[in-house]
C-alpha positions, 0 to 999 in steps of 0.5 A, spaced: 216 559 193 209 559 196 208 552 198 215 551 202 215 558 205 208 559 206 203 554 206 207 548 210 206 546 217 210 549 222 214 543 222 216 544 215 216 552 215 222 555 212 225 561 214 225 567 208 232 570 206 231 577 208 233 582 205 233 578 199 238 582 195 243 582 200 243 574 201 243 574 193 250 579 193 253 574 199 251 568 195 254 571 189 261 573 192 262 567 196 257 561 194 260 556 199 261 560 205 254 563 204 251 556 204 255 554 210 252 559 214 245 558 211 245 551 213 248 553 220 243 558 221 237 555 218 238 547 218 237 543 212 233 544 208 233 551 207 230 556 202 234 561 197 231 566 193 235 568 186 233 575 183 229 574 177 230 567 177 225 565 183 226 561 189 229 554 191 229 549 197 236 547 198 239 540 201 246 538 202 245 531 205 246 524 202 239 523 204 237 529 200 241 527 194 238 521 194 231 524 194 233 528 188 237 523 184 231 518 185 225 522 184 221 520 178 223 523 172 217 525 169 216 530 175 223 533 174 225 538 169 231 544 168 229 550 171 227 556 166 229 562 166 236 559 167 242 563 168 246 559 163 241 559 157 244 565 153 251 561 153 249 554 151 242 556 148 235 553 149 236 547 145 242 545 149 242 538 153 243 542 159 236 545 158 232 540 154 226 537 158 222 531 158 222 526 151 227 531 148 232 530 153 232 523 153 233 523 145 238 528 145 242 524 151 241 518 147 245 521 141 250 525 145 252 519 150 256 515 145 261 520 143 263 520 151 263 512 152 269 510 155 272 506 150 271 512 145 275 518 150 281 513 151 283 515 144 283 522 146 289 521 151 295 523 146 291 529 144 290 531 152 298 529 153 300 533 147 296 539 149 299 539 155 306 539 153 305 544 148 303 549 153 309 547 157 313 549 151 310 555 150 306 553 143 300 556 146 298 563 148 304 564 154 311 563 155 315 557 156 315 554 163 322 555 164 326 556 171 324 563 173 318 564 170 311 565 173 305 562 171 298 564 171 295 557 172 288 559 170 290 562 164 295 556 162 289 551 164 284 554 160 289 554 154 290 546 155 283 544 156 281 549 150 286 546 146 283 539 148 276 540 147 277 543 140 281 537 138 276 532 141 270 536 138 272 539 131 279 535 130 282 542 130 290 542 130 292 546 125 295 552 128 291 558 124 285 554 125 286 553 132 288 560 133 282 563 130 277 558 134 281 560 141 280 567 140 273 566 138 272 562 144 276 566 149 272 572 147 265 569 148 267 566 154 270 572 158 264 576 155 259 573 159 261 575 166 258 575 173 254 581 172 250 578 166 250 571 169 247 573 176 243 579 173 238 578 167 236 586 167 243 587 165 241 583 158 239 589 154 242 593 148 245 600 149 247 603 143 252 598 142 255 600 149 253 594 154 256 588 156 250 584 153 251 587 146 259 585 147 257 578 149 252 577 143 257 579 138 262 574 141 257 569 140 255 571 133 262 570 131 263 563 135 257 561 131 259 563 125 265 559 125 261 553 128 256 553 122 262 554 117 265 548 120 258 544 119 257 546 112 265 544 111 263 537 114 257 536 109 262 536 103 264 529 101 271 527 104 270 531 110 266 527 115 271 526 120 272 522 126 271 527 132 265 528 136 262 533 130 263 527 125 260 522 130 254 527 131 253 528 124 252 521 122 248 519 128 240 519 127 234 519 132 230 513 132 225 515 127 231 516 122 232 523 122 238 527 123 240 533 128 238 540 125 243 545 124 241 549 129 240 544 135 247 541 133 250 548 133 248 549 140 250 542 142 257 544 140 257 550 143 255 547 150 261 542 149 265 548 148 263 551 154 262 545 159 268 542 157 273 547 158 272 552 164 270 546 168 276 542 167 281 548 167 278 550 174 279 543 177 286 543 175 288 550 178 285 547 184 289 541 184 295 544 183 294 549 189 292 544 194 298 539 192 303 545 193 300 547 200 300 539 202 308 537 201 306 530 203 301 529 198 305 532 192 311 527 194 306 521 194 304 523 188 310 524 185 313 518 187 307 514 184 308 517 177 316 516 178 315 509 179 310 508 173 315 511 168 315 517 163 312 513 157 306 510 161 300 509 156 295 515 157 290 510 159 294 506 164 296 513 167 289 515 168 288 509 172 294 510 177 290 510 184 293 515 188 293 520 182 285 518 182 285 519 189 288 526 188 283 528 183 277 526 187 279 529 193 280 536 189 273 535 186 270 534 193 273 540 195 272 544 189 266 542 185 266 547 179 258 546 178 256 547 185 249 546 185 244 541 182 237 544 180 230 541 178 224 544 177 218 540 179 212 538 174 208 535 180 207 534 188 213 532 191 216 532 198 224 534 200 226 532 207 219 533 209 218 539 206 212 539 201 213 542 194 208 543 188 208 543 181 213 549 179 217 549 185 224 548 185 229 544 189 236 544 189 242 540 192 248 544 194 254 539 192 259 543 196 255 542 203 254 534 201 261 534 200 263 537 207 257 533 211 261 531 217 257 525 218 260 522 212 267 526 211 272 526 217 276 533 217 271 535 211 275 542 210 282 538 209 285 536 203 286 528 204 286 524 198 287 518 202 280 518 204 278 515 197 283 509 198 280 507 204 273 507 202 268 508 196 263 513 197 256 512 194 253 517 188 249 520 194 255 522 198 260 524 192 256 527 186 261 532 183 258 531 176 251 531 179 246 525 179 240 521 176 238 521 169 241 528 168 248 527 171 253 530 166 254 526 160 261 528 159 264 526 166 268 521 164 272 525 159 273 530 164 275 525 169 280 522 164 283 529 162 284 532 169 288 526 170 293 526 164 294 533 164 296 533 172 300 527 171 304 530 165 305 537 168 308 534 175 313 529 171 315 535 167 316 541 171 317 543 179 313 549 181 312 553 187 306 556 189 307 564 190 307 566 197 301 570 197 297 563 196 302 559 200 299 561 207 292 563 209 285 561 207 283 559 200 281 564 195 274 565 195 270 562 189 266 566 184 262 565 178 266 564 171 261 562 166 258 556 167 263 554 173 265 557 179 273 558 181 278 562 185 276 570 184 284 571 183 289 568 178 293 563 182 300 563 180 306 559 181 314 560 180 317 554 175 323 552 179 325 546 174 323 544 167 
């Protein structure tokens, strides 16, 4: 990035990360620790280079977040090429630019209104109970069973998103969609995510070809569902039904290709991210007995038959989920490419430059957070944090459109689990440092599967 790294004044000249490949490798192995090291060495902001994706000037302070989130909309667009484009597609809301982004967001936003997602409460609770009963891919959660929290969380959240988006609850269709979605998500691993040069055909033997084949199978299911909904009597009241009925301001409907890519985005973004945060919430609670006991007491006092809407509003449950999101934001960076001149934290940037926010650095700023590395949900009961201090879903005009659904789902699933079973964190995870994080599709999560033993059910 020539402006920030080369032509800036001495006050704003940023250090070049060299050798670039070693820096990129370190970031890919553990992004959180790498960014912490870079800020400690180079201050804020700092320059980061990504092989094949260019460079970005990163900040991790509330002042920097304010500048990025309040930058003029006309100056901002998502950076391209983008690591997740093969998964979500160029028509995805995540990658849409300018007027197209405004139009697509206006169409999608009603599907995620709080009044609408409250109707999904029973779907979320039923999906959680189905997993506990062994009605999904795993064994029943019975005493003596060891649970892979990541696999279980993915099963629950996938069932929720399939029901909410497509209205799919029949066992055979659920199994079909689950298999196709799981294959699609798992085939796009870290190497394909981070190294675009690997995205090539090799006589049917490459990881890229396995991924594109899995994407084609999932797209065929989505296209078939769209065609089915166009027949009389199959409109539906789920998100797909709503999107098919919604019109742009000129009266036109979303095209079949655009609709498919928005739906695929909902599957990707609404599945892995919530599942990852749920795993971390269980992990953190079972490393902090006091927090777990306090949450159980709140849930016991509320009663087992509490309506999901009321359940999601319990204060300490909310604080636990917020604190987990602070420590383990599943999408840890916000990137914006500039279409004109801008200054970030004193660094002059020009059109074509990219600026980024490290959400993990923001959430550990010692000027805002006391004992930032500690899991202390009480901090969210003691004060309210501004959107420039706490931004787990990004901010500004591109804040995650599904944030309310993700928040709601996390609270109901966690509460349902903790009232139904008693768990013990496996010994290898009960002590020592937290597992490092690595890319998992659109999100980052623990590099190893975190396991629990079921004590009571």
